[in-house]
C-alpha positions as CSV (number, residue, x, y, z in Angstrom):
1,M,69.7,-130.6,23.9
2,K,68.2,-127.7,25.8
3,R,69.4,-125.1,23.2
4,A,68.1,-127.0,20.3
5,L,64.8,-127.1,22.1
6,F,64.9,-123.6,22.8
7,Y,65.6,-122.8,19.1
8,L,62.9,-125.3,17.9
9,S,60.3,-123.7,20.3
10,F,61.4,-120.2,19.1
11,V,61.0,-121.1,15.4
12,L,57.6,-122.7,16.2
13,L,56.5,-119.3,18.0
14,L,57.7,-117.3,15.0
15,L,55.7,-119.5,12.5
16,S,52.4,-119.5,14.6
17,A,52.5,-115.6,14.6
18,C,52.5,-115.9,11.0
19,S,49.2,-117.5,10.4
20,G,48.6,-116.8,7.0
21,N,46.7,-113.4,7.5
22,D,47.4,-110.6,5.1
23,P,50.5,-108.6,6.2
24,V,49.7,-105.2,7.4
25,T,50.7,-102.8,4.8
26,P,50.0,-98.9,4.9
27,K,47.1,-97.9,2.6
28,P,46.9,-94.7,0.6
29,R,44.6,-92.0,1.9
30,G,41.3,-92.4,0.5
31,Y,38.4,-89.7,0.3
32,F,34.5,-90.6,0.3
33,N,32.8,-91.5,-3.2
34,I,30.8,-88.4,-4.0
35,E,27.7,-89.2,-6.1
36,L,27.0,-86.4,-8.4
37,P,23.3,-85.5,-9.5
38,K,22.2,-85.3,-13.1
39,K,22.5,-81.9,-14.8
40,A,19.1,-79.7,-14.9
41,Y,18.5,-76.4,-14.5
42,H,15.7,-73.5,-13.4
43,H,15.8,-70.1,-14.5
44,Y,16.0,-67.3,-11.8
45,T,15.0,-63.7,-12.4
46,S,16.1,-61.6,-9.6
47,E,14.0,-58.6,-8.4
48,C,17.3,-56.6,-9.3
49,A,18.8,-56.2,-12.6
50,Y,20.0,-59.9,-13.6
51,S,18.6,-63.3,-14.4
52,F,20.5,-66.6,-15.1
53,D,20.0,-70.5,-15.0
54,Y,21.1,-72.4,-12.0
55,P,21.3,-76.1,-11.5
56,V,18.3,-77.8,-9.5
57,Y,20.5,-78.9,-6.8
58,G,21.2,-75.6,-5.8
59,K,19.0,-72.9,-4.1
60,V,19.2,-69.0,-4.4
61,E,18.7,-67.5,-1.0
62,P,19.3,-63.9,0.2
63,D,22.8,-63.2,1.7
64,L,21.9,-62.8,5.5
65,D,25.4,-61.3,6.4
66,K,25.1,-57.7,8.3
67,A,26.9,-56.1,5.4
68,A,25.0,-57.5,2.8
69,Q,23.0,-55.2,0.3
70,P,19.4,-55.9,-1.1
71,C,20.6,-57.4,-4.3
72,W,23.1,-60.0,-2.9
73,K,22.4,-63.7,-2.9
74,N,23.9,-67.0,-2.3
75,L,23.5,-69.9,-4.5
76,V,23.5,-72.7,-1.9
77,F,24.7,-76.3,-2.6
78,E,24.0,-78.0,0.6
79,R,24.8,-81.4,-0.9
80,F,28.4,-80.1,-1.3
81,N,28.5,-78.1,1.6
82,G,29.4,-74.8,-0.6
83,R,27.8,-71.8,-2.1
84,L,28.3,-69.3,-4.7
85,H,28.4,-65.8,-3.1
86,M,26.7,-63.5,-5.5
87,T,26.9,-59.7,-5.2
88,Y,25.3,-56.9,-7.5
89,H,25.9,-53.2,-7.8
90,K,24.5,-50.6,-9.8
91,I,27.3,-48.6,-11.6
92,D,27.0,-44.8,-11.0
93,S,30.2,-43.5,-12.8
94,K,33.4,-44.8,-14.6
95,E,35.4,-44.4,-11.4
96,D,32.8,-46.6,-9.7
97,F,33.2,-49.2,-12.5
98,N,37.0,-48.8,-12.4
99,R,37.0,-49.4,-8.7
100,L,34.6,-52.5,-9.0
101,V,36.7,-54.3,-11.7
102,E,40.0,-53.8,-9.7
103,Y,38.5,-55.0,-6.5
104,A,37.5,-58.2,-8.1
105,R,40.9,-58.6,-9.7
106,E,42.5,-57.9,-6.1
107,L,40.1,-60.5,-4.6
108,A,41.0,-63.2,-7.0
109,F,44.7,-62.4,-6.6
110,K,44.8,-62.6,-2.7
111,H,44.7,-66.3,-3.2
112,T,48.3,-66.2,-4.9
113,V,50.1,-67.4,-1.7
114,K,48.3,-70.6,-1.5
115,A,47.3,-71.1,-5.4
116,N,49.0,-73.3,-7.8
117,A,47.9,-71.2,-10.6
118,I,45.3,-68.5,-11.4
119,D,43.9,-68.7,-14.9
120,Q,41.8,-65.6,-16.4
121,K,39.4,-66.0,-19.0
122,F,37.6,-63.3,-20.7
123,I,33.7,-63.2,-20.9
124,N,32.2,-61.8,-24.0
125,Y,28.6,-61.8,-25.1
126,P,28.3,-58.5,-27.0
127,D,24.7,-59.4,-27.9
128,K,23.5,-59.6,-24.5
129,K,25.9,-56.7,-23.3
130,V,27.6,-59.3,-20.7
131,Y,31.3,-59.0,-20.5
132,G,33.7,-59.9,-17.7
133,V,36.6,-62.2,-16.5
134,Y,36.5,-65.7,-14.8
135,Y,39.3,-66.5,-12.5
136,A,39.9,-70.3,-12.0
137,I,42.3,-70.8,-9.1
138,D,44.0,-74.0,-8.7
139,G,45.2,-75.0,-5.2
140,N,44.2,-75.3,-1.4
141,T,42.7,-72.0,-1.6
142,A,39.3,-70.5,0.1
143,S,37.7,-69.9,-3.4
144,S,38.5,-72.0,-6.6
145,V,36.3,-70.0,-9.0
146,Q,35.6,-66.3,-9.1
147,F,34.2,-63.9,-11.8
148,F,32.5,-60.7,-12.5
149,L,30.1,-59.6,-15.2
150,T,29.2,-56.0,-16.4
151,D,27.6,-54.2,-19.2
152,S,30.4,-51.6,-18.8
153,T,27.8,-48.8,-17.9
154,N,25.0,-49.6,-15.5
155,H,25.5,-53.1,-13.9
156,Y,28.1,-55.4,-12.2
157,F,27.6,-58.8,-10.9
158,R,30.4,-60.6,-9.0
159,G,30.5,-64.5,-8.1
160,A,32.8,-66.5,-5.8
161,L,32.5,-70.3,-5.1
162,Y,33.3,-71.0,-1.4
163,F,33.2,-74.4,0.5
164,N,32.6,-74.6,4.2
165,E,35.4,-77.0,4.8
166,R,39.3,-76.6,5.2
167,P,40.8,-76.1,1.5
168,Q,42.1,-79.5,0.5
169,Y,41.9,-79.2,-3.5
170,D,42.6,-83.0,-4.1
171,S,39.7,-84.1,-2.1
172,I,37.1,-81.4,-3.6
173,Q,38.5,-81.3,-7.1
174,P,35.6,-83.5,-8.6
175,V,32.8,-81.3,-6.9
176,I,34.9,-78.2,-8.2
177,N,35.0,-79.6,-11.7
178,F,31.3,-80.4,-11.6
179,L,30.3,-77.1,-10.3
180,K,32.5,-75.2,-12.9
181,K,30.1,-76.5,-15.6
182,D,27.2,-75.2,-13.7
183,I,28.9,-71.9,-13.4
184,D,29.6,-71.7,-17.1
185,V,25.9,-72.5,-18.0
186,M,25.0,-69.6,-15.4
187,I,27.4,-67.2,-17.2
188,E,26.2,-68.3,-20.7
189,T,22.4,-67.6,-19.8
190,F,23.0,-64.5,-18.0
191,K,21.0,-61.7,-18.9
192,W,20.4,-58.1,-17.7
193,N,16.9,-57.0,-17.1
194,N,17.0,-53.8,-18.8
195,N,13.7,-52.4,-17.2
196,K,15.6,-52.4,-13.6
């Protein structure tokens, strides 16, 4: 009888522990919902030799790094904790041009270790004398978009997109895809100011 009472108590205790609440199950990792702003653009004309359209939710600021040159800028996306680092160089010789183009390629391919893929797309706007290469870098890399633009004789402009976060491509991919469209607009509207 004591044994039956013990088992009955044990079963009742077990049933009371299952009070009908939802069972605890592991949930998949989630990320914050990112509200993306409407697309609209301002025109920027540099005191240097270039101009382009940029999104209204970005701000062009001078590069304050110690090694920065006067025509280096950052297009800051405060809302996304990121920036497009932009550098400009006047081309003095064919060797200078070749060095800058090779340097851009090296910087893009430094990400090979962490990148899943690096796609290259040639930029060609002969009517504006704007040529270059666009590097789309997939994976947990420090920079996911890099490009350079040149007229092949006098001017060279390079851009690289960075976020002030630890690289987690799957969590920032919606923002990267959103900003890639803005970079495309920037490249499409890019012009050399010939009087500089």
